[in-house]
C-alpha positions in Angstrom: -0.8 -56.9 -15.0 -4.3 -58.2 -14.4 -5.6 -61.8 -14.6 -7.3 -61.3 -18.0 -4.2 -59.9 -19.7 -2.0 -62.7 -18.3 -4.4 -65.4 -19.5 -4.1 -63.8 -23.0 -0.4 -63.9 -22.9 -0.3 -67.5 -21.7 -2.7 -68.6 -24.5 -0.6 -66.8 -27.1 2.6 -68.4 -25.8 0.9 -71.8 -26.1 -0.5 -71.2 -29.5 2.9 -70.1 -30.8 4.6 -73.2 -29.5 1.9 -75.7 -30.5 1.1 -74.4 -33.9 4.7 -74.9 -35.1 4.9 -77.1 -38.2 5.3 -80.8 -37.6 9.0 -81.7 -37.2 10.4 -83.7 -40.1 13.8 -84.3 -38.6 14.7 -87.9 -37.8 15.6 -89.3 -34.4 17.9 -91.8 -36.1 20.0 -90.3 -38.8 20.8 -93.7 -40.3 17.1 -94.7 -40.5 15.4 -92.3 -42.8 11.9 -93.7 -43.6 9.1 -91.8 -45.3 5.4 -92.7 -45.7 4.7 -93.3 -49.4 1.2 -94.9 -49.3 -1.8 -93.5 -47.6 -4.0 -95.7 -45.4 -7.1 -97.2 -46.9 -10.5 -97.4 -45.3 -10.4 -99.5 -42.2 -11.1 -103.2 -42.8 -12.0 -102.9 -46.4 -8.6 -103.1 -48.2 -5.0 -103.5 -47.2 -3.4 -100.6 -45.4 0.2 -99.9 -46.2 2.6 -97.6 -44.3 6.2 -96.6 -44.2 8.8 -97.9 -46.6 7.4 -101.2 -47.8 9.8 -102.6 -50.4 12.8 -104.8 -49.8 12.9 -107.5 -47.1 9.6 -108.9 -46.0 8.5 -110.8 -42.9 5.1 -112.4 -43.3 2.9 -113.4 -40.3 0.4 -116.0 -41.6 -1.6 -116.1 -38.4 -2.4 -112.4 -38.2 -2.1 -111.9 -42.0 0.3 -108.9 -42.1 3.6 -108.2 -43.7 6.5 -106.3 -42.0 9.1 -104.7 -44.2 12.5 -104.3 -42.8 16.1 -103.3 -43.5 19.4 -104.4 -41.9 21.7 -101.7 -40.4 24.9 -101.9 -38.5 22.9 -101.9 -35.3 20.4 -104.6 -36.4 17.1 -105.0 -38.0 14.8 -102.0 -38.3 11.1 -102.3 -39.1 10.5 -99.8 -41.9 6.9 -100.5 -43.0 3.8 -102.6 -42.7 0.8 -103.9 -44.6 -2.3 -105.1 -42.7 -5.3 -106.9 -44.1 -7.8 -107.0 -41.3 -9.1 -104.7 -38.5 -8.0 -105.2 -34.9 -4.8 -106.8 -36.0 -2.1 -107.7 -33.4 1.4 -107.1 -34.7 3.8 -109.7 -33.2 7.5 -108.9 -33.7 9.9 -111.7 -32.9 13.3 -111.0 -31.2 15.1 -111.8 -34.4 14.3 -111.6 -38.1 16.8 -113.2 -40.6 19.0 -114.3 -37.6 19.5 -110.7 -36.6 18.0 -108.8 -33.5 15.2 -106.4 -34.2 16.5 -103.1 -32.6 14.2 -100.3 -33.8 10.9 -99.3 -35.3 11.7 -96.8 -38.0 10.2 -93.4 -38.9 6.5 -93.7 -40.1 6.6 -97.5 -40.0 3.0 -97.9 -38.8 1.8 -94.4 -39.5 -2.0 -94.2 -40.1 -2.5 -98.0 -39.5 -6.0 -97.9 -38.0 -6.2 -101.7 -38.4 -3.7 -102.2 -35.6 -5.0 -102.9 -32.1 -2.0 -104.3 -30.2 1.8 -104.5 -30.8 3.8 -107.2 -29.0 7.6 -107.3 -29.2 8.9 -110.7 -28.1 12.2 -111.6 -26.5 12.1 -115.0 -28.3 11.8 -116.0 -31.9 9.0 -118.5 -31.4 5.9 -116.3 -31.4 3.2 -119.0 -32.0 2.6 -122.4 -30.6 0.2 -124.9 -28.9 -1.1 -123.9 -25.5 -2.5 -126.7 -23.3 -5.3 -125.9 -20.9 -8.0 -127.8 -19.0 -10.3 -129.3 -21.6 -8.0 -129.2 -24.5 -5.5 -127.1 -26.4 -5.3 -124.2 -28.8 -2.8 -122.8 -31.3 -2.0 -119.1 -31.3 0.3 -116.5 -29.9 2.4 -117.5 -26.9 2.8 -115.5 -23.7 5.0 -112.5 -24.4 8.5 -113.1 -23.1 10.7 -110.2 -22.0 14.0 -109.6 -23.6 13.1 -107.8 -26.9 16.1 -105.8 -28.2 14.0 -102.9 -29.5 15.3 -99.6 -28.0 14.1 -97.0 -30.6 10.7 -96.0 -31.8 11.1 -93.5 -34.7 9.5 -90.2 -35.6 5.8 -90.5 -36.3 6.1 -94.3 -36.1 2.5 -94.8 -34.9 1.1 -91.3 -35.7 -2.6 -91.5 -36.2 -3.0 -95.2 -35.2 -6.4 -94.4 -33.7 -7.2 -98.0 -32.7 -3.9 -98.9 -31.1 -4.4 -99.8 -27.4 -0.9 -100.5 -26.1 2.5 -101.9 -26.8 4.3 -104.8 -25.0 8.1 -104.5 -25.3 11.3 -105.4 -23.6 13.4 -103.7 -20.9 15.8 -101.8 -23.1 16.0 -98.0 -22.4 13.5 -96.9 -25.0 14.0 -93.7 -27.1 10.7 -92.3 -28.5 10.8 -90.1 -31.6 8.9 -86.9 -32.4 5.1 -87.3 -32.8 5.6 -91.1 -32.4 2.1 -91.7 -30.9 0.5 -88.4 -31.9 -3.3 -88.6 -31.9 -3.4 -92.3 -30.9 -6.4 -91.5 -28.8 -7.1 -95.1 -27.7 -3.4 -95.7 -26.7 -3.1 -96.1 -23.0 0.5 -97.3 -22.2 3.7 -99.0 -23.1 4.3 -102.0 -20.9 7.9 -103.1 -20.5 9.0 -106.7 -19.5 12.4 -108.0 -18.3 13.9 -111.3 -19.5 12.0 -113.2 -16.8 8.7 -111.9 -18.2 8.1 -109.6 -15.2 6.7 -106.1 -15.7 9.1 -103.3 -14.9 8.7 -99.5 -14.3 8.9 -97.5 -17.5 12.5 -96.8 -18.6 13.0 -94.3 -21.4 15.8 -92.5 -23.1 14.8 -89.2 -24.8 11.1 -88.6 -25.4 10.6 -86.4 -28.5 8.5 -83.4 -29.3 4.8 -84.1 -29.1 5.6 -87.8 -28.8 2.4 -88.8 -26.9 0.4 -85.6 -27.6 -3.3 -86.1 -27.9 -3.0 -89.7 -27.1 -5.0 -91.8 -24.6 -2.2 -92.2 -22.2 -3.6 -92.6 -18.7 -0.4 -92.3 -16.6 3.3 -91.7 -16.8 4.8 -93.8 -14.0 2.5 -95.2 -11.3 1.8 -94.9 -7.5 4.8 -97.1 -6.7 7.4 -96.7 -9.4 8.4 -93.5 -11.2 9.1 -93.5 -14.9 12.6 -92.6 -15.8 13.8 -90.8 -18.9 16.4 -88.4 -20.1 14.7 -85.4 -21.7 11.0 -84.9 -22.1 10.5 -83.0 -25.3 8.3 -79.9 -25.9 4.6 -80.8 -25.7 5.4 -84.5 -25.2 2.1 -85.1 -23.4 0.3 -82.0 -24.4 -3.5 -82.4 -24.6 -3.6 -85.9 -23.2 -7.2 -85.7 -21.8 -7.1 -89.1 -20.0 -3.7 -88.6 -18.3 -4.5 -88.7 -14.5 -1.2 -89.3 -12.8 2.4 -88.6 -13.5 5.4 -89.8 -11.4 8.7 -89.5 -13.2 12.4 -88.6 -13.1 13.9 -86.7 -16.0 16.9 -84.5 -16.8 14.6 -81.8 -18.1 10.9 -81.2 -18.9 10.2 -79.4 -22.1 8.0 -76.4 -22.8 4.2 -77.2 -22.8 5.1 -80.8 -21.9 1.9 -81.5 -19.9 -0.1 -78.4 -20.9 -3.9 -78.8 -21.2 -3.9 -82.2 -19.5 -6.9 -81.3 -17.4 -7.4 -84.7 -15.8 -4.0 -84.9 -14.1 -4.7 -84.9 -10.3 -1.3 -85.9 -8.9 2.1 -85.0 -10.3 5.5 -86.1 -8.8 8.3 -84.4 -10.8 11.9 -85.1 -10.1 13.8 -82.8 -12.6 16.3 -80.0 -12.4 14.5 -78.0 -15.2 10.8 -77.5 -15.8 10.0 -75.6 -19.0 7.7 -72.8 -19.8 4.0 -73.6 -19.7 4.9 -77.2 -18.7 1.6 -77.8 -16.8 -0.3 -74.7 -18.0 -4.1 -75.1 -17.7 -3.9 -78.4 -15.8 -7.1 -77.4 -14.1 -7.5 -80.8 -12.3 -4.1 -80.9 -10.7 -4.4 -81.0 -6.9 -1.1 -82.3 -5.6 2.4 -81.4 -6.8 5.6 -82.7 -5.4 8.9 -81.3 -6.8 12.3 -82.9 -6.2 15.8 -81.6 -7.1 14.3 -78.7 -9.1 16.4 -75.7 -9.9 14.4 -73.9 -12.5 10.6 -73.5 -13.0 9.8 -71.9 -16.3 7.4 -69.1 -17.1 3.7 -69.9 -16.6 4.8 -73.5 -15.7 1.8 -74.1 -13.3 -0.2 -71.1 -14.3 -4.0 -71.4 -13.9 -3.8 -74.8 -12.1 -6.9 -73.6 -10.3 -7.4 -76.9 -8.3 -3.9 -77.0 -7.0 -4.0 -77.3 -3.2 -0.4 -78.3 -2.2 3.1 -78.1 -3.4 6.6 -77.7 -2.0 9.7 -75.7 -2.8 12.9 -77.8 -2.8 16.1 -76.4 -1.3 17.7 -76.6 -4.7 15.4 -74.0 -6.3 17.2 -71.1 -8.0 14.6 -69.7 -10.4 10.8 -69.4 -10.4 9.7 -67.9 -13.7 7.2 -65.1 -14.4 3.6 -66.2 -13.7 4.8 -69.7 -12.6 1.9 -70.2 -10.2 -0.3 -67.3 -11.3 -4.0 -67.7 -10.6 -3.7 -70.8 -8.5 -6.4 -69.6 -6.2 -6.7 -72.8 -4.1 -3.0 -73.2 -3.4 -2.7 -73.4 0.4 0.9 -74.3 0.9 3.4 -72.1 2.7 6.2 -70.9 0.5 9.3 -71.3 2.7 12.7 -70.7 1.1 15.5 -71.8 3.5 18.3 -74.3 4.0 19.5 -73.6 0.5 23.1 -74.7 1.0 24.8 -75.4 -2.3 22.1 -73.6 -4.3 22.8 -70.4 -6.2 21.0 -67.1 -5.9 17.2 -67.3 -6.1 15.0 -65.2 -8.3 11.2 -65.2 -7.9 9.8 -63.7 -11.2 7.2 -61.2 -12.1 3.7 -62.2 -10.8 5.1 -65.6 -10.0 2.4 -66.2 -7.3 0.0 -63.4 -8.1 -3.6 -64.2 -7.4 -2.6 -67.5 -5.7 -4.0 -68.7 -2.4 -0.7 -69.0 -0.5 -1.1 -68.1 3.2 2.6 -67.6 4.1 6.0 -66.6 2.6 9.2 -67.0 4.4 12.5 -65.8 2.8 15.6 -66.8 4.8 19.1 -65.5 3.7 20.9 -66.4 0.6 20.7 -63.8 -2.3 17.0 -63.8 -3.0 15.5 -61.4 -5.5 11.7 -60.9 -5.6 10.4 -59.2 -8.7 7.3 -57.0 -9.4 3.9 -58.4 -8.3 5.5 -61.7 -7.3 3.1 -62.0 -4.3 0.5 -59.3 -5.3 -3.2 -59.9 -4.9 -2.8 -62.9 -2.7 -5.8 -62.5 -0.5 -4.8 -65.2 2.0 -1.3 -64.0 2.5 -1.1 -63.2 6.2 2.5 -64.2 7.1 5.5 -62.5 5.6 9.0 -63.1 6.9 12.4 -62.1 5.4 15.8 -62.4 6.9 19.2 -61.7 5.4 20.1 -60.7 1.9 16.7 -60.4 0.3 16.0 -57.8 -2.5 12.4 -56.9 -2.8 10.8 -54.9 -5.6 8.6 -52.1 -4.2 5.8 -53.6 -6.2 6.4 -57.2 -5.1 3.3 -57.4 -2.9 5.4 -58.7 0.0 
């Protein structure tokens, strides 16, 4: 199969996955909130979103209303009404003497007035601050300890002026499409009870949760972000995402596809889904840890990729996984695989890549058609022990 045909297949796979209808299932079955009022023109009239009847919390300083309901878990923010552009939404630790635990489905959807969301670990949000030359009244420094642990489906969908969220240190579950198309949104900053910033700590991150947002990194150079599952397309099309460093139980299909600014990726996950980093054309460095399965076309057409590794845990490298990575200069050495199951290297897995050396050492290894075909730099080929080679493998 030639390069042109493969690219067509990869594009079709991506289109089929990403053109699926927007999920309407709820991440929190007991919190079912629907948008019932469309957003008005920015800054001209009030913007309303989510479920906005029932209990009301009014912020007189920023001039907005939060609508909420009480559940067995605590207070859930269900809707909002803003009255001015560049609003900051300040959410106290408690409303009506009860901890705020979640932001419900659609609660802030389409709120282009919102610039910043701050979730306090204290009830006193405003006060007098003294400084050289006088004093001023306004928002206090954000204190860690917020009890919010859930952000619902589509909660901030289309909030195109939202820059970031400051929140506590609870493990944070993010619903489907929660920040979809928030193109100015750069990050969620988490604080502990001492008001110190901490590394991102997530539960499950839903389908397309941050897709087409302005996220610049996931984790940082020092600390990895931790999460449970990363949903399908969670960061798909994030054009400002430059660095990822995370630990996850699984990485969904198309999770980072079309993120062409990612330069460095450190991925600690047993499972990497199909097309996970497809067309990440800026990716140069990839480090894999504890990985057992790499899906089809997972790193296909990462044409700038220069270096990667194959962990001893690897058991499956899918069809076209590194297809067309013409600058990939790392040796592919499969050895010391104690405890790992049989290894399969799929159809065209490294075809048209730049790898210079392949070494296969013992342990039930199967190499499929064209796995190493058309690798112009492949000069070193070693196999020892129980290795099954297709006659068309290119090895």
